[in-house]
C-alpha positions as CSV (number, residue, x, y, z in Angstrom):
1,M,-15.8,16.4,-46.7
2,T,-14.0,16.0,-43.5
3,P,-13.2,19.4,-41.7
4,A,-9.6,20.2,-41.0
5,I,-8.3,19.2,-37.7
6,S,-6.7,21.9,-35.4
7,A,-3.6,21.7,-33.3
8,L,-5.7,21.6,-30.2
9,D,-7.5,18.5,-31.5
10,H,-4.2,16.8,-31.7
11,A,-3.6,17.3,-28.1
12,I,-5.9,14.3,-27.7
13,I,-3.2,11.8,-28.3
14,L,-0.6,13.5,-26.2
15,P,-1.5,12.0,-22.9
16,V,-0.4,8.8,-24.5
17,L,2.6,10.0,-26.4
18,L,4.0,12.3,-23.8
19,P,4.9,9.7,-21.0
20,A,5.8,7.1,-23.6
21,L,8.5,9.5,-25.2
22,T,9.6,10.7,-21.6
23,A,10.1,7.0,-20.7
24,A,12.1,6.2,-23.7
25,F,14.3,9.2,-23.2
26,L,14.9,8.3,-19.6
27,V,15.9,4.7,-20.5
28,L,18.2,5.8,-23.4
29,A,19.8,8.9,-22.0
30,L,19.6,9.3,-18.3
31,R,19.4,5.9,-16.8
32,H,22.4,6.4,-14.9
33,H,21.6,9.9,-13.5
34,L,18.9,9.6,-10.9
35,R,18.8,13.3,-10.2
36,R,18.2,14.1,-13.7
37,E,15.7,11.5,-14.2
38,R,13.7,13.0,-11.3
39,I,13.8,16.4,-12.9
40,V,12.8,15.2,-16.4
41,S,10.0,12.9,-14.9
42,L,8.6,15.7,-12.5
43,A,8.8,18.1,-15.5
44,A,6.8,15.8,-17.9
45,T,4.1,14.9,-15.3
46,G,3.5,18.7,-14.7
47,L,3.1,19.1,-18.4
48,L,0.9,16.0,-18.5
49,L,-1.2,17.8,-15.6
50,A,-1.3,21.0,-17.7
51,L,-2.5,19.0,-20.8
52,A,-5.1,17.2,-18.8
53,I,-6.5,20.7,-17.6
54,V,-6.7,21.7,-21.3
55,L,-8.5,18.6,-22.4
56,F,-10.9,18.7,-19.4
57,A,-11.7,22.3,-20.4
58,L,-12.0,21.2,-24.1
59,A,-14.6,18.4,-23.1
60,S,-16.6,20.6,-20.9
61,D,-18.6,21.9,-23.8
62,G,-20.2,18.5,-24.1
63,T,-18.9,17.4,-27.3
64,V,-17.5,14.0,-27.9
65,R,-14.4,14.1,-30.0
66,A,-12.9,11.2,-31.9
67,Y,-9.2,11.3,-32.9
68,R,-8.5,8.9,-35.8
69,L,-4.8,8.0,-36.1
70,G,-3.6,8.2,-39.5
71,D,-6.9,9.5,-40.4
72,W,-8.2,6.0,-41.0
73,P,-11.9,6.0,-40.7
74,A,-13.7,4.1,-37.9
75,P,-14.2,1.2,-37.3
76,Y,-11.1,0.3,-39.4
77,G,-8.3,2.4,-37.6
78,I,-7.2,3.2,-34.2
79,T,-9.5,5.6,-32.5
80,L,-9.2,7.7,-29.4
81,V,-12.3,9.2,-27.8
82,L,-12.5,12.2,-25.5
83,D,-15.4,13.0,-23.6
84,R,-16.4,14.4,-20.2
85,L,-15.7,11.0,-18.5
86,S,-12.3,10.3,-20.0
87,A,-11.2,13.8,-19.5
88,T,-12.1,13.6,-15.8
89,M,-10.2,10.3,-15.4
90,L,-7.2,11.8,-17.1
91,L,-7.1,14.9,-15.0
92,L,-7.4,12.5,-11.9
93,T,-4.5,10.5,-13.0
94,A,-2.3,13.5,-13.6
95,V,-3.2,14.8,-10.2
96,L,-2.4,11.7,-8.5
97,A,0.7,11.0,-10.5
98,G,2.2,14.5,-9.6
99,C,1.8,13.9,-5.8
100,V,3.2,10.3,-5.9
101,L,6.3,11.5,-7.9
102,I,6.9,14.2,-5.3
103,Y,7.0,11.4,-2.5
104,A,9.1,9.2,-4.4
105,A,11.6,12.0,-5.1
106,G,12.4,11.9,-1.2
107,G,14.7,8.8,-1.8
108,V,12.2,5.7,-2.7
109,D,13.0,6.1,-6.4
110,G,16.7,5.4,-5.8
111,R,16.0,2.0,-4.0
112,G,16.1,0.1,-7.4
113,R,16.5,0.6,-11.2
114,H,14.3,2.5,-13.6
115,F,11.6,3.6,-11.3
116,H,10.9,6.8,-13.5
117,P,10.8,5.0,-16.8
118,L,8.4,2.4,-15.4
119,F,6.2,5.1,-13.9
120,Q,5.9,7.0,-17.2
121,F,5.2,3.7,-19.1
122,Q,2.5,3.2,-16.5
123,L,1.0,6.6,-17.2
124,M,0.9,5.8,-20.8
125,G,-1.0,2.5,-20.1
126,I,-3.5,4.2,-17.8
127,N,-4.0,7.3,-20.1
128,G,-4.4,5.1,-23.2
129,A,-7.1,2.7,-21.4
130,F,-9.1,5.9,-20.6
131,L,-9.1,7.4,-24.2
132,T,-9.2,4.2,-26.5
133,G,-12.3,3.8,-28.4
134,D,-11.7,0.1,-29.2
135,V,-12.0,-3.2,-27.2
136,F,-8.8,-4.6,-28.4
137,N,-6.8,-1.4,-27.9
138,L,-8.0,-1.5,-24.4
139,F,-6.4,-4.8,-24.1
140,V,-3.2,-3.4,-25.4
141,F,-3.2,-0.5,-23.0
142,F,-4.1,-3.0,-20.1
143,E,-1.0,-4.8,-21.1
144,V,1.2,-1.8,-21.0
145,M,-0.2,-0.8,-17.8
146,L,0.3,-4.2,-16.2
147,I,3.8,-4.7,-17.6
148,A,5.0,-1.4,-16.0
149,S,3.2,-2.2,-12.8
150,Y,5.1,-5.5,-12.6
151,G,8.4,-3.7,-12.6
152,L,7.0,-1.0,-10.1
153,M,5.6,-3.5,-7.9
154,L,9.1,-5.3,-7.5
155,H,11.0,-2.0,-7.3
156,G,13.3,-2.2,-4.4
157,G,13.3,-5.9,-4.2
158,G,12.9,-8.0,-1.0
159,P,11.5,-11.7,-0.6
160,G,8.1,-10.5,0.7
161,R,7.7,-8.2,-2.4
162,L,8.9,-11.0,-4.7
163,K,6.2,-13.4,-3.4
164,A,3.4,-10.9,-3.7
165,G,4.7,-10.0,-7.3
166,F,4.6,-13.7,-8.3
167,Q,0.8,-13.8,-7.3
168,Y,0.1,-10.4,-8.9
169,V,1.7,-11.5,-12.3
170,A,0.2,-14.9,-12.3
171,I,-3.4,-13.5,-11.9
172,N,-3.0,-10.8,-14.4
173,L,-1.6,-13.1,-17.1
174,L,-4.7,-15.3,-16.5
175,A,-7.0,-12.3,-16.7
176,S,-5.2,-11.3,-20.0
177,A,-5.8,-14.7,-21.5
178,V,-9.5,-14.5,-20.5
179,F,-9.6,-11.1,-22.0
180,L,-8.2,-12.3,-25.3
181,V,-11.0,-15.2,-25.4
182,G,-13.6,-12.7,-24.7
183,V,-12.4,-10.4,-27.3
184,G,-12.2,-13.2,-29.9
185,L,-15.8,-14.2,-29.3
186,I,-17.1,-10.7,-29.6
187,Y,-15.2,-10.3,-32.8
188,A,-16.3,-13.6,-34.2
189,V,-20.0,-12.6,-33.7
190,T,-19.8,-8.9,-34.7
191,G,-16.8,-8.7,-37.1
192,T,-15.8,-5.5,-35.0
193,L,-14.0,-4.3,-31.9
194,N,-14.6,-0.6,-32.2
195,M,-16.9,0.4,-29.3
196,A,-19.1,2.6,-31.2
197,D,-19.5,0.2,-34.1
198,L,-20.2,-2.5,-31.5
199,A,-23.0,-0.3,-29.9
200,V,-24.5,-0.5,-33.4
201,K,-24.2,-4.0,-34.1
202,V,-24.9,-5.8,-30.7
203,P,-28.6,-4.9,-30.9
204,Q,-28.9,-6.4,-34.4
205,V,-27.1,-9.7,-33.4
206,A,-29.1,-12.7,-34.6
207,P,-30.8,-14.9,-31.9
208,A,-28.7,-17.7,-32.7
209,D,-25.4,-15.8,-31.8
210,A,-26.8,-14.0,-28.8
211,A,-25.7,-16.6,-26.3
212,L,-22.1,-16.6,-27.8
213,L,-22.0,-12.8,-27.8
214,K,-23.2,-12.8,-24.1
215,T,-20.3,-15.1,-23.1
216,G,-17.8,-12.9,-24.6
217,A,-19.4,-9.9,-22.8
218,L,-19.3,-11.7,-19.3
219,L,-15.6,-13.0,-19.9
220,L,-14.9,-9.3,-20.3
221,F,-16.7,-8.5,-17.2
222,L,-14.7,-11.2,-15.3
223,V,-11.4,-9.3,-16.3
224,F,-12.7,-5.9,-15.6
225,A,-14.1,-7.2,-12.1
226,T,-10.6,-8.7,-11.6
227,K,-9.0,-5.3,-12.1
228,A,-11.6,-3.7,-10.0
229,A,-10.8,-6.1,-7.1
230,L,-14.5,-7.3,-7.0
231,V,-15.2,-10.3,-4.6
232,P,-14.2,-13.1,-5.3
233,L,-11.7,-11.9,-7.6
234,H,-10.0,-9.5,-5.2
235,W,-7.6,-11.8,-3.3
236,W,-4.7,-10.7,-5.2
237,L,-4.8,-7.0,-4.1
238,P,-4.0,-7.0,-0.3
239,A,-0.7,-8.8,-0.6
240,T,0.2,-6.8,-3.9
241,Y,-0.7,-3.2,-2.5
242,A,0.6,-4.0,1.0
243,G,3.6,-5.7,-0.4
244,T,5.2,-2.9,-2.7
245,S,6.5,0.6,-1.9
246,A,4.3,3.3,-0.7
247,P,4.3,5.4,-4.1
248,A,3.7,2.3,-6.3
249,A,0.6,1.4,-4.2
250,A,-0.5,4.9,-4.2
251,L,-0.3,5.0,-7.9
252,F,-1.9,1.7,-8.1
253,M,-5.2,3.6,-6.8
254,I,-5.9,4.5,-10.1
255,M,-5.6,1.0,-11.5
256,T,-8.6,-0.4,-9.8
257,K,-10.6,2.6,-11.2
258,V,-9.4,1.6,-14.7
259,G,-11.4,-1.7,-14.0
260,A,-14.5,0.4,-12.8
261,Y,-14.0,2.8,-15.8
262,A,-14.0,-0.1,-18.3
263,I,-17.3,-1.6,-16.6
264,I,-18.8,1.9,-17.2
265,R,-17.6,2.5,-20.7
266,V,-18.3,-1.3,-22.1
267,Y,-21.5,-2.0,-20.2
268,G,-22.9,1.4,-20.3
269,L,-22.2,2.1,-24.0
270,V,-22.0,-1.3,-25.9
271,F,-23.9,-3.5,-23.6
272,G,-26.1,-0.8,-22.2
273,A,-29.8,-0.1,-21.9
274,G,-30.1,0.1,-25.9
275,A,-28.3,-3.2,-26.5
276,G,-31.4,-5.1,-27.3
277,P,-31.4,-8.8,-25.9
278,L,-28.1,-8.1,-24.4
279,A,-28.9,-4.9,-22.6
280,L,-27.4,-4.5,-19.2
281,A,-25.8,-7.9,-19.6
282,A,-23.4,-7.6,-16.5
283,A,-26.0,-5.6,-14.4
284,P,-27.2,-8.8,-12.4
285,F,-23.8,-9.4,-11.2
286,V,-22.4,-6.0,-10.3
287,M,-24.6,-5.1,-7.4
288,P,-24.3,-8.4,-5.5
289,A,-20.4,-8.5,-5.9
290,A,-20.2,-4.9,-4.8
291,L,-22.2,-5.5,-1.7
292,A,-19.9,-8.6,-0.9
293,T,-16.8,-6.5,-1.7
294,L,-17.8,-3.9,0.8
295,V,-18.3,-6.6,3.5
296,V,-15.2,-8.4,2.9
297,G,-13.0,-5.3,2.7
298,T,-14.4,-4.0,5.9
299,I,-13.9,-7.2,7.7
300,G,-10.4,-7.3,6.4
301,L,-9.8,-3.8,7.4
302,V,-11.0,-4.3,11.0
303,G,-8.8,-7.4,11.3
304,S,-5.7,-6.0,9.9
305,R,-2.5,-6.2,12.0
306,K,-0.5,-3.8,9.8
307,L,-1.1,-0.4,8.5
308,R,-0.4,-1.3,5.1
309,D,-2.7,-4.2,5.1
310,L,-5.4,-2.0,6.5
311,S,-4.9,0.4,3.8
312,A,-5.3,-2.3,1.2
313,F,-8.7,-3.5,2.6
314,A,-10.0,0.0,2.7
315,V,-9.3,0.1,-1.2
316,I,-11.4,-3.1,-1.3
317,A,-14.1,-1.5,0.8
318,S,-14.1,1.6,-1.2
319,M,-14.3,-0.3,-4.6
320,G,-17.4,-2.0,-3.1
321,T,-19.0,1.3,-2.5
322,L,-18.1,2.7,-5.6
323,L,-19.5,-0.2,-7.5
324,I,-22.8,-0.1,-5.7
325,A,-23.4,3.2,-7.4
326,V,-22.1,2.0,-10.7
327,G,-24.2,-1.1,-10.6
328,L,-27.4,1.1,-10.8
329,F,-26.4,2.0,-14.5
330,D,-28.3,5.2,-14.3
331,V,-27.3,8.9,-14.2
332,E,-28.0,9.5,-10.6
333,G,-26.0,6.4,-9.5
334,L,-23.2,7.0,-12.1
335,S,-22.8,10.8,-11.1
336,A,-22.6,9.7,-7.3
337,G,-20.0,6.9,-8.2
338,L,-17.9,9.3,-10.1
339,Y,-17.8,11.9,-7.1
340,Y,-16.9,9.0,-4.7
341,L,-14.3,7.6,-7.3
342,V,-12.4,10.9,-7.2
343,H,-12.5,11.0,-3.5
344,S,-11.5,7.4,-2.8
345,T,-8.5,7.6,-5.2
346,L,-7.1,10.5,-3.5
347,A,-7.9,9.4,-0.1
348,G,-6.4,5.9,-0.6
349,A,-3.3,7.3,-2.1
350,A,-2.8,9.5,0.8
351,L,-3.3,6.6,3.4
352,F,-0.6,4.4,1.5
353,L,1.8,7.4,1.5
354,I,1.1,7.9,5.3
355,A,1.9,4.0,6.0
356,G,5.1,4.6,4.0
357,I,6.2,7.4,6.2
358,V,5.0,5.6,9.4
359,Q,6.9,2.3,8.3
360,E,10.3,4.4,7.8
361,Q,9.9,6.4,11.1
362,R,9.0,3.4,13.4
363,G,12.1,1.3,12.5
364,A,12.0,-2.3,13.6
365,A,8.3,-1.9,14.6
366,S,7.6,-0.9,11.0
367,D,3.9,-0.5,10.3
368,R,2.8,-3.2,12.5
369,L,-0.2,-2.1,14.9
370,I,1.9,-2.6,18.1
371,P,3.2,0.0,20.6
372,A,6.6,1.2,19.9
373,P,8.8,4.3,20.8
374,A,7.6,7.6,19.7
375,M,8.3,8.7,16.1
376,G,9.8,11.9,14.9
377,G,6.8,14.2,13.9
378,E,4.4,12.0,15.6
379,T,1.8,14.8,16.2
380,L,1.8,15.9,12.6
381,L,1.8,12.4,11.3
382,G,-1.2,11.5,13.7
383,G,-3.2,14.5,12.4
384,L,-2.4,13.6,8.7
385,F,-3.6,10.0,9.5
386,F,-6.6,11.4,11.3
387,L,-7.8,13.4,8.3
388,A,-7.1,10.4,5.9
389,A,-9.1,8.2,8.2
390,I,-12.2,10.3,8.5
391,A,-12.1,10.9,4.7
392,L,-12.0,7.1,3.9
393,V,-14.7,6.2,6.6
394,G,-16.8,8.9,5.1
395,L,-17.4,11.1,8.1
396,P,-18.2,14.8,7.7
397,P,-17.2,17.2,6.6
398,L,-14.8,15.6,3.9
399,S,-15.9,14.5,0.5
400,G,-16.2,10.8,1.5
401,F,-19.2,11.8,3.6
402,I,-20.8,13.9,0.5
403,G,-19.9,10.9,-1.8
404,K,-21.6,8.4,0.7
405,V,-24.8,10.5,1.0
406,M,-25.2,10.8,-2.8
407,I,-24.8,7.0,-3.2
408,L,-27.4,6.3,-0.5
409,Q,-29.8,8.9,-2.3
410,A,-29.1,7.3,-5.8
411,V,-29.9,3.6,-4.5
412,R,-33.4,4.5,-3.1
413,T,-34.8,3.6,-6.4
414,C,-33.2,0.0,-5.9
415,A,-35.5,-2.8,-4.7
416,I,-33.0,-3.8,-2.2
417,W,-32.0,-0.3,-1.0
418,P,-32.6,-1.1,2.8
419,W,-30.0,-3.9,2.5
420,I,-27.7,-1.4,0.7
421,W,-28.0,1.3,3.3
422,A,-27.4,-1.3,6.0
423,A,-24.2,-2.5,4.4
424,I,-22.8,1.1,3.7
425,L,-23.7,2.5,7.0
426,G,-22.7,-0.6,9.1
427,A,-19.4,-0.9,7.1
428,S,-18.8,2.8,7.9
429,L,-19.3,2.3,11.6
430,L,-16.9,-0.7,11.6
431,M,-14.3,1.0,9.7
432,T,-14.4,3.8,12.2
433,F,-13.5,1.4,15.0
434,G,-10.8,-0.1,12.7
435,F,-9.2,3.1,12.0
436,A,-9.4,4.3,15.5
437,R,-7.9,1.2,16.8
438,A,-4.9,1.7,14.4
439,G,-4.6,5.5,15.1
440,S,-4.6,4.8,18.9
441,V,-1.8,2.2,18.7
442,L,0.4,4.0,16.2
443,F,0.3,7.6,17.6
444,W,-1.2,7.6,21.2
445,A,0.1,4.1,22.8
446,S,3.7,4.8,21.8
447,G,6.2,4.5,24.3
448,P,8.9,7.1,25.7
449,V,11.4,8.8,23.2
450,S,14.5,7.2,24.1
451,E,16.7,9.3,21.6
452,R,15.9,12.4,19.2
453,K,14.1,11.1,16.2
454,P,14.6,12.7,12.7
455,L,11.6,14.2,11.1
456,P,9.9,12.7,8.2
457,A,11.4,13.7,4.7
458,L,9.8,16.8,3.4
459,P,8.8,15.5,0.0
460,G,6.9,12.7,1.6
461,L,4.8,15.1,3.9
462,A,4.2,17.5,1.0
463,A,2.7,14.9,-1.1
464,V,0.4,13.7,1.7
465,V,-0.5,17.4,2.5
466,L,-1.3,17.9,-1.3
467,L,-3.5,15.0,-1.5
468,L,-5.4,15.9,1.7
469,A,-5.6,19.5,0.5
470,A,-7.1,17.9,-2.7
471,I,-9.8,16.1,-0.8
472,V,-10.8,19.1,1.2
473,G,-11.0,21.0,-2.0
474,W,-13.2,18.4,-3.6
475,A,-15.6,18.7,-0.7
476,L,-15.6,22.4,-0.9
477,A,-16.3,22.2,-4.8
478,A,-19.0,19.7,-4.2
479,G,-21.8,21.8,-5.9
480,P,-20.1,22.4,-9.1
481,A,-18.4,19.0,-9.1
482,T,-21.7,17.1,-8.8
483,Q,-23.1,19.2,-11.6
484,A,-20.2,18.5,-13.8
485,L,-20.2,14.8,-13.0
486,S,-23.9,14.6,-13.6
487,L,-23.4,15.9,-17.0
488,A,-20.4,13.3,-17.5
489,A,-22.6,10.5,-16.4
490,R,-25.4,11.4,-18.6
491,Q,-22.9,11.6,-21.6
492,A,-21.3,8.2,-20.9
493,L,-24.5,6.7,-21.0
494,D,-25.7,8.5,-24.1
495,R,-25.1,6.0,-26.9
496,N,-26.2,8.2,-29.8
497,S,-23.7,11.0,-29.2
498,Y,-20.9,8.6,-28.9
499,I,-21.7,6.7,-32.1
500,E,-22.2,9.9,-34.2
501,A,-18.9,11.3,-33.1
502,V,-17.0,8.1,-33.8
503,L,-18.7,6.7,-37.0
504,L,-20.4,9.5,-38.9
505,P,-18.1,10.9,-41.8
506,G,-18.7,14.4,-40.9
507,A,-17.7,14.1,-37.2
508,P,-14.0,14.0,-36.9
509,A,-11.7,14.8,-33.9
510,A,-12.3,18.5,-34.5
511,S,-16.1,18.3,-35.0
512,E,-18.4,20.8,-32.9
513,K,-22.1,20.4,-32.3
């Protein structure tokens, strides 16, 4: 008999429902009242942060909780699954969203229409992707997330943004088509798309069908690699992230992590070590692509002529570093990767927001790396840029250094570990030069002040300070954080506990071990 579901267990669906209902309310009731839109959107995001904290605490007991919509049993109904990994990603998303909204409230949200509804729909898609227990619903939430991101990317208009937006839409439409083909092949062979059910059926697939199933699995990997900006599928990211507004680019930092999360979830659970002939189907491709991504991102960063371009290539380099750890597909590598994932998301978002402030303050010079008259608040901005730079490069004492050390330790079991060490350390050195060049031009080679410059808007500065404070806090909490993430990594690679929670009749959303 299925145990009764408590009110707290229903909270698992709220990270999807709350932003969806907020977006609908904003569109229907407040679309002509920007100030009220801001208040409601900020309040809803604050509530989402509180909810994410509650769910993180709920997941910390180690129980995998499956929430079945309509009480339909898996694999026939829609299932949301909360574990340590998904709870961590929900909390990171809520923290990032709150900081980005504070920045946008400084005036960026008023430069176009429907910023806040699009923002909330984006959160709905992102949270749904982290919680879904079904590959097809992962596709659905990808589409919700991407449709909202199209609007956010184009928010404010301009020919450059329109051109970058066209490229972004085109590549994602193609990726969506490939996603559907991959899903169709997997369903044709297994008869299911529920991740737990797939984890049971994939090892039992007949040898004659294994090649077709592997084709579907690798097609999905192509899609996830595109979302994660793995080389050679990265080319859309620099123009997109550099071409959109600062708050949109900062929020997009979590979107590349959705790609990394999908790789962890699908190829750690469904096509993981226990998948029989299809075990670790994507593993041979992740590590080489990750190393190439790190190299390409670093070269692009060093050669950038605009701060926004530099920020975009820093994202690519950080994804390469992250996926080097994920590509090990073991507990030590995944825990190191998760620590670095949180750090790189916060640091990359802070850098994009700083680039937005610099662009506003420098007038005609914009964010180009050329000498220009001094900015208002130049000393403060320079200090914030310095902190963001050393965080992204991975210099001590911030969390980027800790994350890279953890990754270097984790890869020692890999046969090509000397090459990985050389790539990570060499890239860090080159990135140091790139950031030093940008900082010296922007903040130290500025000309004399011809007139009094206004200080940057307080909401923008507050958002950057909050993100950098979170990075410092992440470094100070490295001990308990790494322990918690090690448990999250172990649970993410544990097929049995996931299968039991989702498929067994006596393990509904409220089940406790």
